[in-house]
matplotlib code that plots the C-alpha trace (Angstrom):
import matplotlib.pyplot as plt

x = [277.6, 277.9, 275.9, 277.6, 275.8, 277.1, 278.2, 278.7, 280.3, 280.8, 281.8, 281.0, 283.6, 286.3, 288.5, 291.2, 294.2, 297.6, 297.5, 300.2, 300.0, 299.9, 303.6, 301.5, 300.0, 296.4, 294.1, 294.2, 297.7, 298.3, 296.2, 297.4, 294.5, 294.9, 291.8, 291.7, 295.2, 294.0, 291.2, 293.6, 294.9, 291.7, 290.9, 290.3, 291.1, 291.1, 289.6, 285.7, 284.3, 280.5, 278.8, 281.3, 285.6, 285.1, 281.6, 281.4, 279.0, 276.4, 275.6, 272.4, 273.2, 276.2, 274.5, 271.2, 274.2, 276.1, 273.1, 272.5, 270.2, 271.0, 270.6, 270.4, 266.9, 265.9, 267.1, 264.5, 265.9, 267.2, 264.6, 262.7, 265.1, 265.8, 262.0, 261.3, 264.6, 263.8, 260.1, 258.1, 255.6, 255.6, 252.5, 252.6, 252.4, 254.2, 257.0, 260.0, 263.1, 266.1, 267.1, 269.9, 268.6, 270.9, 271.4, 270.7, 270.8, 267.1, 268.0, 268.4, 271.9, 273.3, 275.9, 276.2, 274.6, 274.3, 273.1, 276.3, 276.1, 274.8, 271.1, 270.2, 266.5, 265.9, 263.4, 261.6, 262.2, 260.5, 257.2, 256.9, 256.9, 254.6, 252.0, 252.4, 252.9, 250.2, 249.7, 250.5, 247.6, 245.9, 248.7, 249.9, 253.1, 255.1, 258.4, 261.1, 264.6, 266.4, 269.9, 271.9, 270.9, 269.3, 265.4, 263.2, 260.2, 257.4, 254.5, 251.4, 248.4, 247.0, 248.8, 252.3, 255.7, 259.7, 260.6, 261.3, 265.1, 266.9, 266.7, 270.1, 273.0, 275.5, 277.4, 278.3, 277.5, 275.2, 271.2, 268.4, 267.6, 264.2, 263.0, 262.3, 260.2, 262.0, 259.8, 257.0, 254.2, 251.6, 252.7, 256.2, 255.0, 252.6, 255.3, 257.9, 255.7, 254.6, 258.4, 258.6, 256.3, 257.4, 260.9, 259.3, 256.9, 259.6, 262.0, 258.8, 258.3, 261.8, 263.1, 260.2, 261.0, 261.8, 263.9, 266.4, 266.0, 267.7, 270.6, 271.5, 271.4, 273.7, 276.0, 275.0, 273.8, 269.6, 268.5, 266.2, 265.6, 265.6, 267.5, 265.8, 267.6, 266.9, 263.4, 262.3, 258.4, 257.9, 258.1, 258.6, 261.7, 261.7, 262.5, 266.1, 264.6, 262.9, 266.2, 269.0, 267.2, 268.6, 266.6, 268.8, 268.8, 270.8, 273.0, 273.2, 272.0, 271.7, 268.4, 269.7, 270.9, 268.6, 265.4, 266.9, 267.5, 263.6, 262.0, 264.3, 262.5, 265.1, 265.0, 266.5, 268.3, 269.8, 271.3, 271.5, 273.9, 274.8, 274.3, 275.9, 278.9, 282.6, 280.5, 278.8, 278.0, 280.8, 281.2, 277.2, 276.8, 279.2, 277.1, 274.0, 275.2, 276.9, 273.0, 271.5, 273.4, 272.6, 268.7, 269.0, 271.5, 272.6, 273.5, 274.6, 276.7, 276.9, 278.9, 279.2, 281.6, 284.7, 282.2, 281.8, 285.3, 286.2, 283.9, 285.1, 288.7, 289.1, 292.0, 292.7, 289.4, 289.1, 291.5, 290.3, 287.1, 289.1, 290.9, 287.3, 286.5, 289.1, 287.7, 283.9, 285.4, 286.9, 283.7, 282.0, 284.2, 284.4, 280.6, 279.8, 283.3, 284.6, 282.2, 281.1, 281.5, 282.9, 283.0, 284.5, 284.7, 283.4, 280.7, 282.7, 285.8, 285.6, 289.6, 289.9, 291.9, 289.2, 286.5, 283.8, 283.0, 285.5, 285.3, 288.7, 287.7, 287.2, 289.5, 287.7, 288.2, 286.0, 286.7, 286.0, 286.5, 287.6, 291.0, 290.1, 291.2, 294.3, 293.7, 295.7, 298.7, 298.2, 299.7, 297.2, 294.2, 294.6, 294.0, 297.5, 297.9, 294.6, 296.1, 297.9, 295.4, 292.6, 289.5, 288.5, 284.6, 281.7, 279.2, 276.7, 279.0, 279.1, 276.0, 276.9, 280.3, 278.5, 276.3, 278.7, 281.6, 278.9, 277.5, 274.3, 274.3, 271.8, 273.2, 272.2, 270.9, 271.0]
y = [54.9, 53.2, 54.6, 54.5, 54.5, 57.3, 57.2, 60.7, 60.7, 63.6, 63.8, 66.7, 69.1, 66.7, 70.0, 70.7, 73.8, 72.4, 71.0, 72.2, 68.7, 67.0, 68.9, 71.1, 68.7, 68.4, 65.3, 64.3, 64.2, 62.3, 59.6, 56.7, 56.2, 53.3, 53.0, 56.8, 56.4, 53.5, 55.7, 58.6, 56.6, 57.2, 60.5, 64.2, 66.4, 70.1, 71.9, 72.9, 76.3, 75.0, 78.5, 80.8, 81.2, 82.8, 82.2, 80.0, 77.4, 76.0, 71.7, 72.9, 75.6, 73.4, 70.5, 72.2, 73.9, 70.4, 68.6, 71.6, 73.8, 77.4, 78.5, 81.7, 80.8, 77.7, 78.3, 79.3, 78.2, 74.9, 74.2, 72.3, 70.4, 69.3, 68.5, 66.3, 64.8, 64.3, 62.6, 65.3, 65.6, 69.3, 71.4, 74.6, 77.0, 74.8, 76.9, 74.7, 75.0, 73.5, 72.8, 71.6, 69.9, 72.1, 72.7, 76.2, 77.1, 78.6, 82.0, 80.6, 80.9, 78.2, 75.8, 73.7, 74.1, 70.2, 68.9, 66.9, 66.2, 62.4, 62.1, 58.7, 59.5, 62.0, 60.3, 59.7, 63.7, 64.2, 62.1, 63.7, 67.4, 66.1, 65.1, 68.2, 70.9, 70.0, 74.2, 77.9, 80.7, 78.2, 77.0, 73.3, 72.3, 69.3, 67.7, 65.4, 64.0, 64.0, 62.2, 62.9, 66.2, 67.7, 68.6, 69.4, 71.7, 72.2, 75.4, 74.9, 77.1, 80.4, 83.5, 82.5, 83.6, 82.5, 86.0, 85.5, 85.3, 82.6, 82.0, 80.2, 82.8, 80.3, 80.6, 79.3, 81.7, 83.4, 83.7, 82.1, 84.5, 86.1, 85.7, 88.7, 89.5, 90.5, 92.1, 94.3, 92.0, 91.2, 87.3, 87.9, 89.5, 86.8, 83.9, 85.4, 86.0, 81.7, 81.1, 82.8, 81.2, 77.7, 78.1, 79.3, 76.4, 73.7, 74.7, 74.4, 70.4, 69.5, 70.7, 68.4, 65.6, 62.1, 61.9, 65.2, 64.1, 60.2, 62.2, 64.5, 61.5, 59.7, 62.6, 63.7, 67.1, 67.8, 68.4, 70.9, 73.1, 73.6, 76.4, 77.3, 78.7, 78.1, 78.9, 78.0, 78.1, 74.9, 75.0, 72.3, 72.1, 70.7, 66.6, 65.5, 63.2, 65.8, 68.3, 64.9, 62.5, 59.9, 57.9, 58.2, 57.1, 58.5, 56.8, 59.0, 59.3, 63.4, 64.5, 67.6, 65.9, 63.4, 66.1, 67.3, 64.1, 63.3, 66.8, 65.9, 62.9, 60.4, 57.2, 57.8, 54.7, 54.8, 51.4, 50.1, 51.8, 54.6, 57.9, 60.9, 60.7, 59.0, 55.6, 55.2, 52.3, 53.3, 50.1, 49.4, 52.3, 51.4, 48.2, 49.7, 52.3, 49.4, 47.3, 50.5, 50.9, 48.0, 49.4, 53.2, 55.8, 57.6, 56.9, 59.6, 58.5, 61.3, 60.6, 63.4, 61.8, 64.2, 67.3, 66.3, 65.7, 68.5, 71.1, 69.0, 69.7, 65.9, 65.5, 62.2, 61.4, 63.2, 60.7, 58.0, 59.1, 59.5, 56.2, 54.2, 56.7, 54.8, 51.2, 52.4, 52.6, 49.4, 47.9, 49.8, 48.5, 44.7, 44.8, 46.4, 46.9, 49.5, 50.4, 53.5, 57.2, 57.9, 61.5, 62.4, 65.2, 67.9, 70.1, 72.6, 73.0, 73.2, 73.2, 70.9, 74.0, 76.4, 74.2, 76.0, 76.4, 78.4, 79.5, 77.3, 75.8, 71.9, 69.2, 67.1, 64.1, 62.3, 58.9, 57.3, 53.8, 54.1, 55.4, 57.9, 60.8, 62.1, 62.1, 64.3, 63.2, 63.7, 61.3, 61.7, 63.0, 65.9, 69.6, 70.7, 67.9, 68.4, 71.9, 70.4, 68.8, 69.9, 71.1, 74.6, 74.4, 75.4, 73.2, 74.2, 72.3, 69.2, 67.3, 68.6, 67.1, 63.6, 63.4, 64.4, 61.9, 58.7, 59.7, 60.8, 64.1, 66.2, 68.6, 72.4, 74.0, 72.6]
z = [123.2, 127.2, 130.0, 133.0, 136.9, 139.3, 142.7, 144.3, 147.4, 149.9, 152.5, 155.1, 156.2, 154.4, 153.2, 155.6, 156.0, 157.2, 160.9, 163.8, 165.0, 162.2, 160.8, 158.9, 156.5, 156.5, 157.4, 154.0, 153.5, 157.0, 155.8, 153.7, 151.0, 148.5, 147.2, 146.5, 144.6, 142.4, 141.6, 140.5, 137.7, 135.9, 137.2, 136.4, 139.6, 141.1, 143.5, 144.0, 145.4, 146.6, 146.2, 144.5, 145.7, 149.2, 150.5, 153.7, 152.7, 155.0, 154.2, 153.1, 150.5, 149.1, 149.0, 146.7, 144.7, 144.2, 143.3, 140.5, 142.6, 142.6, 146.4, 145.1, 144.0, 146.2, 149.8, 151.8, 154.9, 156.6, 159.2, 156.6, 155.0, 158.8, 159.6, 156.4, 157.4, 160.6, 159.5, 159.3, 156.1, 155.1, 153.8, 152.0, 154.7, 157.6, 159.2, 160.1, 162.3, 163.2, 167.0, 169.4, 173.4, 175.1, 178.6, 181.1, 184.2, 185.9, 184.0, 180.6, 180.4, 178.1, 179.9, 176.9, 173.2, 173.1, 176.3, 176.2, 172.2, 172.5, 174.4, 174.7, 176.0, 172.8, 171.5, 175.2, 175.7, 172.3, 172.6, 176.2, 174.4, 171.9, 174.5, 176.5, 174.0, 171.1, 169.9, 171.3, 170.3, 168.0, 166.1, 165.8, 167.1, 166.5, 167.7, 165.3, 167.0, 164.2, 165.3, 168.3, 170.1, 166.7, 167.0, 164.7, 165.4, 163.2, 163.5, 161.2, 161.1, 159.7, 159.9, 160.3, 158.9, 158.8, 158.8, 162.2, 164.0, 166.2, 169.8, 169.4, 170.6, 169.4, 172.1, 175.8, 178.7, 176.3, 177.2, 174.9, 172.9, 172.4, 168.5, 166.7, 163.9, 160.9, 159.2, 160.3, 159.2, 161.9, 160.5, 161.7, 164.9, 165.9, 165.0, 167.3, 169.9, 169.5, 169.3, 172.3, 174.5, 173.0, 174.5, 177.9, 177.4, 176.2, 179.5, 181.9, 180.6, 179.9, 183.6, 185.0, 183.0, 184.6, 182.1, 182.5, 186.4, 185.5, 183.4, 186.2, 188.5, 186.2, 186.1, 182.5, 181.5, 181.1, 178.0, 179.2, 176.6, 172.7, 170.8, 168.0, 164.5, 160.3, 160.2, 156.8, 155.0, 153.2, 149.3, 147.0, 145.2, 141.5, 141.2, 140.8, 137.7, 135.7, 135.4, 134.8, 133.6, 136.8, 139.3, 142.2, 145.9, 148.7, 151.6, 154.6, 158.4, 159.2, 159.0, 156.9, 153.9, 154.2, 153.9, 151.4, 149.0, 150.1, 149.1, 145.4, 145.2, 146.2, 147.6, 151.3, 153.0, 156.3, 157.2, 160.7, 163.2, 161.0, 163.3, 161.2, 163.8, 164.5, 165.6, 161.9, 160.4, 157.5, 155.9, 156.0, 154.5, 151.6, 151.3, 150.8, 148.2, 146.5, 146.5, 145.5, 142.3, 141.0, 140.8, 140.2, 138.0, 140.5, 143.9, 146.6, 149.5, 152.4, 155.3, 158.5, 160.5, 159.3, 160.0, 163.1, 164.1, 162.4, 164.6, 167.9, 166.6, 166.8, 164.5, 164.9, 164.5, 161.5, 160.0, 161.0, 159.6, 156.0, 156.9, 156.7, 153.7, 151.7, 152.5, 151.5, 148.4, 148.4, 149.6, 146.8, 144.4, 145.7, 145.7, 143.0, 140.5, 138.9, 135.9, 137.1, 137.0, 140.9, 142.2, 145.5, 147.4, 150.2, 150.8, 152.3, 154.0, 158.1, 159.6, 162.5, 164.1, 163.3, 164.2, 162.4, 158.1, 156.0, 152.4, 151.2, 147.8, 148.5, 146.9, 143.9, 142.0, 139.2, 138.0, 134.6, 134.0, 130.4, 128.7, 125.9, 128.0, 129.9, 133.0, 135.8, 136.7, 141.0, 143.4, 145.9, 146.9, 149.3, 149.4, 148.1, 145.2, 143.6, 142.8, 140.2, 138.7, 135.7, 137.5, 139.3, 139.5, 141.5, 143.2, 140.4, 137.8, 139.5, 138.3, 134.2, 134.3, 135.9, 133.5, 130.5, 132.0, 132.3, 128.8, 129.7, 128.9, 126.7, 124.1, 125.1, 122.0, 118.4]

ax = plt.figure().add_subplot(projection="3d")
ax.plot(x, y, z, "-o")
ax.set_aspect("equal")
plt.show()
């Protein structure tokens, strides 16, 4: 039996709800998608619960699930994934955080959780932090810039713990939080104290930075603090190839996703101009995915723009990202041909009118380049139409389905 290569295309936050300004259509319903329509002629479609019905999935837990790893067993926190994706090389016992450059006043009251989101000086600010803050109480500190306003922070040393609370209150107008130990251990108490000292030191360094003074002169918000969350002690994950037998590669510009893929042993590529935002190099990512499909059995293509637009309540931006998704599929088919299995879905639902993740199921489709099945008679790929399809699955089912329809599944039992 011929074995087919696999493309898994995940648009972050793709799922949505009916939007009042779109005459109660979803963004997927409101966009013409000719390449999707063509693939639907040879596809099974339906709904996927990334974790379980009603569970509000994070991008970290949902991707683990879709890649075949139960997050209830393997998820230890987001910080380590963000740090790896931002370029850190972690070792056992390191504690990593995800963070935002943010703007606060002199009383550490938050004025903007992202310091305007796009921070041209981010690399310079991170370099300055690494030069001026090397350790706190004997624990080594390192900073890594991800994309836009995102930063990763890594603590390395003895007697530290990830059982501490965040400093990010997740709300403008609130004061930066004091980190607190979540257990009664000395390690947790020590780490919370270090994080609080670190927060104050970061504020001192960034407030005095000439780069921030220049930002203020230009009328921009100063990136004068880092809000920390998602503390995670580094632990290795099973290599993707060890349980799928697939040589895998990934195309992404998002630190979290790159970190997960790298930790799973995938080759990770970020094409020039890929940003993780609406301004990303859509077709460049598609061309890279097509190129990698010639060398690898499995290619994962990730698009963050749909989620970025959703969190901003940007309806037209989400429609644009979906239009570009369709063009990306067309580019891959033009470059590589249709002799592969293609799955398209989201990692969770982020409705543009809610601006946050919800526990709704997400649309799922799987295209097969052969006609030995009775395919679903579905006219369009959107939240309403796919309910007429035959699939209702969980994230943990995805890899098994892909292996089966690519003729790569191994028998379970005798």
